[in-house]
N, C-alpha and C positions, 0 to 999 in steps of 0.2 A: 837359519834367520826365521824369526817368528814374524807371520804375517800381522799387518795392522788392520785388524777389522774395522775399527773406527773409521778409519778413512775409506775402508772399501764401501760401506754403506753411505758415507756422507764424503764424498770426495773434495767437496769444496770446504774451505776453511772459514767461509763467510759467517760471521757472528749472527747476523739477521736470519740466515737459513737455519742455523742451530737453534735459535730461539723460536722459530716458526715451527720446527720439527718437534722440538721439546713440548710445545704448548699447543700442538695441533688440535686435540680434543676440544680444548677451551675455546680456541678460535672458531671451530665447526659449530660449537654451541652457540656462541655470540652471534655469528652470522646467521644461523636458522632462526634465532629469535627475532634478529632484525628483519628478516624477510617475513616471519608470521606478522611482526607488528605492523610493518609497512602494508601488508596485504589486508589487514583488518580495517583501514580507514574507511570510513563511510562515505557515502555519495553526499554531495553538498546541493542544496537548491540554488539554482542560479539566480533567482530573483531575491531571495533573502540571504543567501550565504550559509544558512543554517544546515546542520547535519540532517540527513533525511533517513528516518527510521525505516526498519524493514516493513512495518504496517504502512507507512506512508508510501513507499515504493509499490506496495501491493495494491494499495488503494488507487493510485495514480495509474497503474498498468492495466487494471481490471475493471474499474467503475467510473473513472474520469473520461470524460468525451466519449462514451460509449452508448449506443442505443439499448434501451431495455424496454421490454414490453411487460405487461402484468399477466403472469400465468394464472395466480389465483388470489382474490382478495376477499377477506372476510371481515366484517364490522360486527363485533359482540355475537360471533357464530353464524352469522347470516352471510351466506355467498353472494357478493355483489361484483364478482368478476366481470359480468356482462357490461357494466358501466364502462369499463375501461378496455374493451375488447379490441378497439381499433386504435387505441393510443400508444405512442412511443414517447418516452421520457430520456432526456439526456441531462447529466450533470456536467456544466462546463468548468473548467479549471480557471480560477483567478490566483489563488493561491492554493497550496495542499490542503488547505482547511475551509475555503469557502469559495464561492463563485455563482455566476448565474446558471439558471435551468430553464429547460423549455420542455413542455408537454404538447404533443401535436397529435392531430389524426387528419383525414382527408379533408375535413370541413374547416379548422381552425388551428391556430397556434396560441398557447398560453405560455406565458413567462413568469419567472420569479427568480427566487435565490434559494442557495442551500449553504449551511456550514456544519462541520463536523467537530467533535471534541478532539483533543489532542491525541488521545489514543485510539481514534477511529472507531469508538463503541457507540457513539450517539450521532445522529444525523437529523438536522432540523431542515424542514421543507417549508418553503413559503411560496405558493403560486398565487398570484395576484394581478396579472395582467393579461388580456383586458378583463373587464368585469367578471369577477369569479362566478363560475358556474357552480351550482350546489354539489356536483359530483367531485368537484376537485377540493372541496372543503375537507374532505376525507384525508387528504395528503397533508395538510397543513398543521403540523404538529412535530414534536420532538419523537424520533424512531430510535430504537435499539436494534443492532444487527444482532439477528438469532444465528445466522450463518452467512458467511461471504464465500460459500463454495461454489465459485464461478463455473459454469455459466448461470447459475441461480443464486440470486440474492435474497435472503429471508430477513424481513424486519417485522417488528410488531412495536406498538407505541411504548414511549419510554416511561418506566415505573408503573406500568399498568399490568396486572395479571389477566385483563379481560381477553376474550377470544377473538381479538382483532389482530389480524396479521396480513401480510402482503408478500407473495413470492414473485419475484421480477426475475425473468430471464434475460440474458444478454443476446442481442443478435449477432 
């Protein structure tokens, strides 16, 4: 009697099992692609329901609601760091692209607002309350990020090649 090798490896005569066994490679590929697709879904903003990009996630995790101090500030190449030696700045989150901000030191608190471009390359700062001191006028402009290599954030005026720049360190 000749052994039946078909039934030795596949003892069940179930049609479903035979189809699965025959197409196992294709089924494994489809399963793997499904897992990759589902794993690549982006995080959504709970306020707007929009998908949050990696840049937005980085901005939220490392810049928003964090204390920053000025490590160095230059206006047209002149070191003005001493003006901000005791100041701390915080950008608070309203949405991922705007919100209130606060600058404070031992003597006083200054408030304003900020907003950023969709790609987080541009940052607009407006400090306006209480009556603006001369030293804070320096911050009221559009800034571009030179680096967001936290703990140091480096910014310079948007659209300007002047030697004006600020390095802020996160506490």
